[in-house]
N, CA, C and O of each residue as an XYZ file, in Angstrom:
608
protein
N     -75.281      6.833    -31.525
C     -74.436      7.323    -30.906
C     -73.724      6.116    -31.032
O     -74.184      4.981    -30.910
N     -71.883      6.640    -31.435
C     -70.911      5.827    -31.816
C     -70.286      5.431    -30.699
O     -70.604      6.193    -29.786
N     -69.576      4.633    -30.359
C     -69.020      4.361    -29.316
C     -67.597      4.123    -29.753
O     -67.351      3.339    -30.670
N     -66.357      4.999    -28.906
C     -65.292      4.979    -29.015
C     -64.104      4.448    -28.041
O     -64.084      4.845    -26.876
N     -63.140      3.571    -28.507
C     -62.295      2.470    -28.162
C     -61.543      3.611    -27.060
O     -61.425      4.759    -27.489
N     -61.070      3.331    -25.749
C     -60.593      3.798    -25.198
C     -59.280      4.325    -25.493
O     -58.827      5.449    -25.275
N     -58.721      3.249    -26.061
C     -57.311      3.443    -26.640
C     -57.003      4.898    -27.656
O     -55.970      5.547    -27.820
N     -58.887      5.113    -28.428
C     -58.658      6.029    -28.943
C     -58.691      7.353    -28.031
O     -58.118      8.396    -28.346
N     -59.227      7.220    -27.194
C     -59.340      8.909    -26.516
C     -57.931      9.176    -25.687
O     -57.172      8.476    -25.017
N     -57.981     10.390    -26.042
C     -56.350     10.934    -26.188
C     -56.257     11.073    -24.142
O     -57.091     11.663    -23.456
N     -55.326     10.524    -23.750
C     -55.102     10.579    -22.590
C     -53.567     11.545    -21.981
O     -52.490     11.359    -22.547
N     -53.659     12.288    -21.096
C     -51.727     12.500    -20.626
C     -51.020     11.206    -20.581
O     -49.825     11.112    -20.861
N     -51.567     10.465    -20.319
C     -50.337      9.167    -19.989
C     -49.443      8.827    -21.585
O     -48.280      8.429    -21.508
N     -49.946      8.978    -22.644
C     -49.219      8.805    -23.666
C     -48.187      9.419    -23.924
O     -47.160      8.948    -24.414
N     -48.446     10.776    -23.533
C     -47.687     12.301    -23.804
C     -46.219     12.185    -22.882
O     -45.035     12.353    -23.173
N     -47.003     11.777    -21.519
C     -46.198     11.371    -20.357
C     -44.809     10.719    -20.644
O     -43.649     11.106    -20.505
N     -45.640      9.092    -21.293
C     -44.301      7.637    -21.385
C     -43.403      8.556    -22.643
O     -42.178      8.495    -22.542
N     -43.920      9.301    -23.682
C     -42.793      9.702    -24.437
C     -41.729     10.562    -23.883
O     -40.522     10.501    -24.113
N     -42.365     11.363    -23.127
C     -41.156     12.045    -22.134
C     -40.489     11.582    -21.472
O     -39.419     12.142    -21.233
N     -40.808     10.357    -20.876
C     -39.574      9.872    -20.081
C     -38.524      9.090    -20.642
O     -37.463      8.749    -20.121
N     -39.110      8.783    -22.130
C     -37.831      8.250    -22.935
C     -36.746      9.056    -23.500
O     -35.708      8.571    -23.951
N     -36.985     10.130    -23.463
C     -36.189     11.556    -23.919
C     -34.693     11.154    -23.389
O     -34.753     10.089    -22.776
N     -33.716     11.551    -23.431
C     -32.120     11.393    -22.809
C     -32.602     12.306    -21.744
O     -33.696     12.868    -21.695
N     -31.341     12.389    -20.658
C     -31.343     12.909    -19.346
C     -30.180     14.405    -19.747
O     -29.076     14.290    -20.279
N     -30.790     15.636    -19.338
C     -29.322     16.576    -19.833
C     -28.846     16.844    -18.597
O     -27.951     17.688    -18.545
N     -29.216     16.339    -17.569
C     -28.216     16.323    -16.249
C     -27.527     15.110    -15.902
O     -28.043     14.039    -15.583
N     -26.501     15.347    -15.983
C     -24.982     14.330    -14.871
C     -25.572     13.728    -13.924
O     -25.741     14.484    -12.967
N     -25.993     12.613    -13.753
C     -25.610     11.954    -11.963
C     -24.449     11.795    -11.425
O     -23.964     10.681    -11.625
N     -23.745     12.612    -10.726
C     -22.961     12.584    -10.205
C     -22.325     11.818     -8.573
O     -21.274     11.945     -7.946
N     -23.360     11.162     -8.399
C     -23.719     10.169     -6.909
C     -22.693      9.100     -6.833
O     -22.003      8.851     -5.844
N     -22.654      8.312     -8.325
C     -21.944      7.128     -8.199
C     -20.323      7.509     -8.560
O     -19.482      6.744     -8.090
N     -19.814      8.752     -9.440
C     -18.673      9.181     -9.623
C     -18.047      9.638     -7.984
O     -16.858      9.492     -7.703
N     -19.066     10.200     -7.005
C     -18.608     10.551     -5.651
C     -18.128      9.307     -4.644
O     -17.263      9.299     -3.769
N     -19.005      8.291     -5.098
C     -18.818      6.985     -4.032
C     -17.640      6.489     -4.613
O     -16.809      6.148     -3.771
N     -17.166      6.282     -6.255
C     -16.105      5.873     -6.600
C     -14.967      6.457     -5.900
O     -14.076      5.799     -5.364
N     -15.072      8.159     -5.945
C     -13.734      8.543     -5.639
C     -13.790      8.793     -4.281
O     -12.939      9.625     -3.967
N     -14.500      8.376     -3.287
C     -14.459      7.988     -2.079
C     -14.027      6.798     -1.851
O     -13.519      6.737     -0.732
N     -14.003      5.833     -2.409
C     -13.020      4.200     -2.287
C     -11.970      4.487     -2.516
O     -11.060      4.188     -1.743
N     -11.746      5.202     -3.730
C     -10.617      5.164     -4.127
C      -9.869      6.111     -2.834
O      -8.778      5.665     -2.481
N     -10.230      7.048     -2.290
C      -9.570      7.902     -1.496
C      -9.072      6.698     -0.568
O      -7.891      6.350     -0.553
N     -10.045      6.102      0.187
C      -9.435      5.346      1.269
C      -8.890      4.410      0.968
O      -7.878      4.148      1.617
N      -9.241      3.601      0.005
C      -8.077      2.555     -0.613
C      -6.485      3.496     -0.473
O      -5.674      3.193      0.402
N      -6.239      4.573     -1.409
C      -5.315      5.247     -1.251
C      -4.678      5.377      0.267
O      -3.567      4.870      0.417
N      -5.200      5.919      1.229
C      -4.870      6.609      2.482
C      -4.704      5.026      3.147
O      -3.930      5.076      4.103
N      -5.197      3.707      2.907
C      -4.482      2.769      4.152
C      -3.434      2.494      3.029
O      -2.426      2.750      3.687
N      -2.978      2.162      1.829
C      -2.151      1.893      0.865
C      -0.578      3.025      1.066
O       0.604      2.914      0.743
N      -1.136      3.726      1.537
C      -0.215      4.900      1.376
C       1.116      4.501      2.295
O       2.243      4.406      1.808
N       0.779      4.260      3.844
C       1.752      3.944      4.647
C       2.559      2.965      4.358
O       3.765      3.070      4.577
N       2.029      1.890      3.833
C       2.631      0.770      3.328
C       3.809      0.729      2.466
O       4.789     -0.013      2.536
N       3.536      1.662      1.642
C       4.956      1.957      0.626
C       5.828      2.791      1.066
O       6.517      3.348      0.211
N       5.966      2.989      1.915
C       7.438      4.141      2.371
C       8.157      3.240      2.863
O       9.072      3.887      3.373
N       8.455      1.645      3.146
C       9.636      1.083      3.473
C      10.004     -0.057      2.064
O       9.234     -0.691      1.343
N      11.030      0.006      2.073
C      11.843     -0.357      0.734
C      12.103     -2.159      0.939
O      12.013     -2.973      0.020
N      12.442     -2.486      2.405
C      12.760     -4.002      2.412
C      12.089     -3.865      3.658
O      11.805     -2.876      4.334
N      11.825     -5.561      3.863
C      11.378     -5.917      5.616
C      12.837     -6.119      6.288
O      13.742     -6.912      6.029
N      12.706     -5.056      7.286
C      13.747     -5.576      8.513
C      13.267     -5.842      9.828
O      12.383     -5.212     10.408
N      13.955     -6.890     10.291
C      13.571     -7.157     11.896
C      14.504     -6.403     12.520
O      15.710     -6.629     12.422
N      13.842     -5.165     13.413
C      14.415     -3.995     14.024
C      14.766     -4.759     15.693
O      13.976     -5.390     16.395
N      15.756     -4.531     15.881
C      16.048     -4.918     17.347
C      15.108     -3.841     18.752
O      14.764     -2.661     18.682
N      14.970     -4.609     19.643
C      13.892     -3.575     20.192
C      14.492     -2.931     21.850
O      15.215     -3.567     22.616
N      14.158     -2.066     21.995
C      14.639     -1.315     23.012
C      13.756     -0.459     24.158
O      12.535     -0.522     24.012
N      14.172      0.194     25.086
C      12.661      0.865     25.889
C      13.279      2.405     25.733
O      13.159      3.093     26.747
N      13.754      2.865     24.890
C      13.971      4.426     24.344
C      12.638      4.996     24.021
O      11.758      4.207     23.680
N      12.394      6.182     24.082
C      11.107      7.083     23.818
C      11.763      7.159     22.437
O      12.909      7.047     22.002
N       9.942      7.514     21.681
C      10.039      7.490     20.349
C      10.029      9.080     19.988
O       9.205      9.823     20.522
N      10.946      9.538     19.095
C      11.187     10.773     18.346
C       9.814     11.251     17.779
O       8.934     10.595     17.222
N       9.896     12.852     18.143
C       8.596     13.658     17.430
C       9.513     13.351     16.084
O      10.678     13.054     15.820
N       8.005     13.660     15.257
C       7.903     13.658     13.805
C       7.930     14.876     13.082
O       7.719     14.659     11.889
N       8.062     15.761     13.275
C       7.927     17.056     12.835
C       7.888     17.207     11.008
O       7.138     17.788     10.224
N       9.099     16.362     10.867
C       9.325     16.503      9.227
C       9.848     14.926      8.986
O      10.502     14.191      9.726
N       9.292     14.711      7.644
C       9.821     13.414      7.490
C      11.163     12.980      7.307
O      11.682     13.323      6.245
N      12.038     12.112      8.322
C      13.202     11.909      8.046
C      13.823     11.205      6.537
O      13.055     10.767      5.680
N      15.041     11.188      6.417
C      15.677     10.649      5.298
C      15.747      9.083      6.187
O      16.077      8.922      7.362
N      15.316      8.035      5.172
C      15.383      6.604      5.772
C      16.828      6.231      4.764
O      16.935      6.519      3.572
N      18.097      5.359      5.803
C      18.608      4.595      5.454
C      18.776      3.344      6.405
O      19.066      3.303      7.601
N      18.441      2.105      5.294
C      18.306      0.461      5.685
C      19.369     -0.150      4.995
O      19.890     -0.138      3.880
N      19.495     -0.739      6.198
C      20.358     -1.988      6.205
C      19.740     -3.425      6.026
O      19.571     -3.946      7.128
N      19.436     -4.052      5.205
C      19.116     -5.267      5.243
C      19.875     -6.613      6.021
O      21.049     -6.528      6.384
N      19.219     -7.618      6.188
C      20.277     -8.837      6.514
C      21.376     -9.229      5.637
O      22.533     -9.632      5.760
N      20.542     -8.948      4.692
C      21.908     -9.843      3.345
C      23.099     -8.709      3.152
O      23.903     -8.814      2.225
N      23.142     -7.724      4.008
C      23.846     -6.273      3.579
C      23.434     -5.398      2.481
O      24.309     -4.633      2.075
N      22.539     -5.358      2.036
C      22.026     -4.622      0.909
C      21.983     -3.360      1.744
O      21.901     -3.340      2.972
N      22.049     -2.265      0.912
C      21.402     -0.881      1.875
C      20.640     -0.272      0.786
O      20.855     -0.440     -0.415
N      19.695      0.477      1.336
C      18.387      1.214      0.750
C      18.752      2.418      1.124
O      19.188      2.481      2.274
N      18.701      3.715      0.323
C      18.674      5.198      0.906
C      17.294      5.598      0.110
O      17.282      5.988     -1.058
N      15.986      5.414      1.043
C      14.890      5.769      0.927
C      14.501      4.758      0.240
O      14.886      3.728      0.793
N      13.758      4.499     -0.969
C      13.436      3.512     -1.610
C      14.555      2.849     -2.654
O      14.485      1.716     -3.129
N      15.441      3.678     -2.858
C      16.408      3.183     -4.001
C      17.849      2.363     -3.144
O      18.221      2.580     -1.991
N      18.448      1.400     -4.147
C      19.420      0.395     -3.359
C      20.719      1.076     -3.712
O      20.803      1.311     -4.917
N      21.753      1.456     -2.989
C      22.714      2.249     -3.192
C      23.883      1.320     -2.640
O      23.732      0.492     -1.742
N      25.064      1.580     -3.311
C      26.602      0.633     -2.634
C      26.544      1.857     -1.449
O      25.711      2.743     -1.257
N      27.969      1.461     -0.649
C      28.671      2.090      0.317
C      29.044      3.395     -0.282
O      28.697      4.521      0.074
N      30.221      2.844     -1.770
C      30.433      4.368     -2.328
C      30.062      5.281     -2.703
O      30.653      6.360     -2.747
N      28.509      4.909     -3.212
C      27.413      5.521     -4.052
C      26.867      6.479     -2.828
O      26.654      7.685     -2.952
N      26.713      5.850     -1.839
C      25.954      6.845     -0.854
C      26.484      8.214     -0.457
O      25.768      9.196     -0.652
N      27.552      8.332      0.026
C      28.233      9.649      0.502
C      28.123     10.861     -0.403
O      28.283     11.984      0.074
N      27.839     10.670     -1.776
C      27.992     11.579     -2.597
C      26.407     12.102     -2.479
O      25.985     13.223     -2.198
N      25.548     10.630     -2.862
C      23.926     11.248     -2.446
C      23.520     11.737     -1.605
O      22.551     12.482     -1.753
N      24.224     11.474     -0.070
C      24.126     12.489      1.289
C      24.624     13.441      0.997
O      23.784     14.338      0.941
N      25.500     13.739      0.786
C      25.969     15.052      0.758
C      25.013     15.865     -0.175
O      24.813     16.998      0.261
N      24.720     15.734     -0.709
C      23.944     16.515     -1.984
C      22.666     17.124     -1.471
O      22.162     18.239     -1.607
N      22.174     15.629     -0.604
C      20.772     16.036      0.101
C      20.727     17.256      1.138
O      19.977     18.180      1.452
N      22.073     16.672      1.512
C      21.940     17.567      2.810
C      23.134     19.094      2.537
O      23.768     19.710      3.395
N      23.091     19.282      1.293
C      23.345     20.356      0.730
C      22.196     21.230      1.068
O      22.253     22.234      1.778
N      20.935     20.642      0.365
C      19.566     21.243      0.404
C      19.346     21.778      1.565
O      19.158     22.981      1.749
N      19.358     20.598      2.730
C      18.429     21.290      4.066
C      19.795     20.505      4.746
O      19.790     19.283      4.603
N      20.698     20.965      5.307
C      21.876     20.640      6.434
C      21.277     20.192      7.477
O      21.869     19.346      8.147
N      19.510     20.791      8.017
C      19.484     20.197      9.411
C      18.698     18.937      9.510
O      18.206     18.349     10.473
N      18.734     18.617      7.811
C      17.675     16.987      7.778
C      18.004     15.799      8.684
O      19.169     15.467      8.901
N      16.850     15.110      9.255
C      17.145     14.245      9.666
C      17.326     12.563      9.368
O      16.370     11.937      8.911
N      18.350     12.029      9.600
C      18.189     10.732      8.902
C      18.434      9.558     10.157
O      19.181      9.567     11.135
N      17.419      8.530      9.633
C      16.933      7.712     10.340
C      17.733      6.397      9.749
O      17.632      6.183      8.541
N      18.568      5.462     10.605
C      19.385      4.329     10.068
C      18.390      3.146     10.536
O      18.064      3.150     11.723
N      17.984      2.334      9.859
C      17.200      1.451      9.945
C      18.105     -0.051      9.644
O      18.408     -0.308      8.479
N      18.505     -1.007     10.769
C      19.495     -2.118     10.667
C      19.015     -3.298     10.681
O      19.248     -3.661     11.834
N      18.385     -4.321     10.046
C      18.127     -5.498     10.521
C      19.192     -6.164     11.528
O      20.367     -6.440     11.287
N      18.444     -6.354     12.764
C      18.983     -7.224     13.866
C      19.994     -8.140     13.623
O      20.809     -8.366     14.517
N      20.095     -8.910     12.158
C      21.044     -9.909     11.619
C      22.153     -9.618     10.933
O      23.143    -10.296     10.657
N      21.663     -7.833     10.549
C      22.844     -7.080      9.821
C      24.445     -7.229     10.254
O      24.554     -6.851     11.421
N      25.459     -7.567      9.817
C      26.758     -7.178     10.054
C      26.998     -6.114     10.616
O      26.556     -5.058     10.163
N      27.894     -6.180     11.938
C      28.285     -4.855     12.709
C      28.855     -4.248     11.777
O      28.203     -3.244     11.490
N      29.950     -4.389     11.028
C      30.799     -3.764     10.337
C      30.469     -2.438      9.248
O      30.910     -1.316      8.999
N      29.118     -3.607      8.677
C      28.103     -2.510      7.505
C      27.842     -1.779      8.126
O      28.525     -0.782      7.892
N      26.876     -1.573      9.231
C      26.257     -1.000     10.145
C      27.605      0.461     10.356
O      27.395      1.587      9.905
N      28.583      0.169     10.926
C      29.354      1.225     11.057
C      30.135      1.892     10.080
O      30.605      3.001     10.333
N      30.350      1.255      8.836
C      30.975      1.936      7.301
C      29.596      2.541      7.317
O      29.842      3.714      7.602
N      28.427      2.449      7.196
C      27.173      3.242      6.773
C      27.520      4.255      7.923
O      28.293      5.147      7.573
N      27.229      4.278      8.813
C      27.269      5.511      9.952
C      28.429      6.287      9.653
O      28.256      7.476      9.921
N      29.843      5.941      9.068
C      30.823      6.812      8.818
C      30.265      7.606      7.950
O      30.102      8.813      8.124
N      29.826      6.748      6.618
C      29.907      7.644      5.994
C      28.490      8.995      5.780
O      28.335      9.953      5.022
N      27.674      8.364      6.933
C      26.631      9.635      7.054
C      27.550     10.608      7.920
O      27.682     11.758      7.501
N      27.859     10.429      8.484
C      29.034     11.364      9.288
C      29.840     12.243      8.296
O      29.945     13.468      8.342
N      30.350     11.455      7.454
C      31.895     12.145      6.697
C      30.730     12.540      5.365
O      31.438     12.534      4.358
N      29.841     12.744      5.106
C      28.417     13.715      4.366
C      27.996     14.745      5.054
O      27.464     15.624      4.376
N      28.078     14.962      6.452
C      27.916     15.954      7.084
C      26.869     16.101      7.988
O      26.832     17.067      8.751
N      25.806     15.024      7.973
C      24.861     15.063      9.099
C      25.245     14.862     10.560
O      26.056     14.046     10.996
N      24.598     15.654     11.167
C      24.694     16.105     12.578
C      23.409     15.349     13.212
O      23.428     15.297     14.442
N      22.303     14.759     12.575
C      21.279     14.634     12.763
C      21.265     12.979     12.546
O      20.796     12.658     11.454
N      21.604     12.111     13.209
C      21.246     10.340     13.163
C      20.362      9.880     14.254
O      20.326     10.351     15.391
N      19.723      9.006     13.831
C      19.251      8.054     14.873
C      19.118      6.932     14.238
O      19.091      6.994     13.009
N      18.978      5.374     15.020
C      18.867      4.324     15.100
C      17.479      4.140     15.093
O      17.021      4.962     15.886
N      16.577      3.473     14.595
C      15.058      2.942     14.382
C      15.305      1.546     15.102
O      16.157      0.734     14.742
N      14.435      1.388     16.172
C      14.342      0.436     17.096
C      13.190      0.006     17.103
O      12.353      0.869     16.837
N      12.628     -1.442     17.392
C      11.078     -1.588     17.818
C      11.051     -1.448     19.410
O      12.006     -1.678     20.151
N       9.629     -0.980     19.838
C       9.859     -0.866     21.027
C       9.343     -2.062     21.873
O       8.384     -2.735     21.498
N      10.107     -2.336     23.189
C      10.343     -3.660     24.020
C       8.794     -4.072     24.527
O       8.196     -3.441     25.399
N       8.537     -4.630     24.193
C       7.029     -5.436     24.662
C       7.257     -5.706     26.385
O       8.328     -6.144     26.805
N       6.463     -5.483     27.012
C       6.643     -5.560     28.514
C       6.931     -6.994     28.985
O       7.588     -7.117     30.019
N       6.397     -8.380     28.166
C       6.828     -9.654     28.684
C       7.958    -10.394     27.763
O       8.182    -11.604     27.780
N       8.546     -9.536     27.052
C       9.661    -10.168     26.245
C      11.061     -9.545     26.962
O      11.260     -8.454     27.495
N      12.024    -10.812     26.724
C      13.291     -9.975     27.204
C      14.146    -10.343     25.881
O      15.139    -11.056     26.025
N      13.815     -9.916     24.698
C      14.958     -9.666     23.494
C      15.279     -8.241     23.094
O      16.111     -8.018     22.215
């Protein structure tokens, strides 16, 4: 009687080992979904930070906050006198025609004027005048809420 080595005996292991090395025919989408969820969270956090064109130190008041049904048009005056219409820098002369074009499409568009606390009062008055001449009837000045312990 001849002794046969164990490696020569056919077993199911070798056959399974070969099958294990075959390429997968299905795509694993779990890592893709994980990456997409992380990107979604990053954009949700970063989106509100992209709306402001220049940093503005707003004055403080005790008035009520207005409701935000529709996103208003933002006009910003920096402490250096730079005027921004949304995120685009405009001159005082260019602002009125641009506002007129916007208000022709939506006459009820609300305009929020954001002026730095140190901005020149004359510049603020001229910007308000241009907004009025453009035909806007809905203008609001943006301020910070007054802290309870603060007097400024």
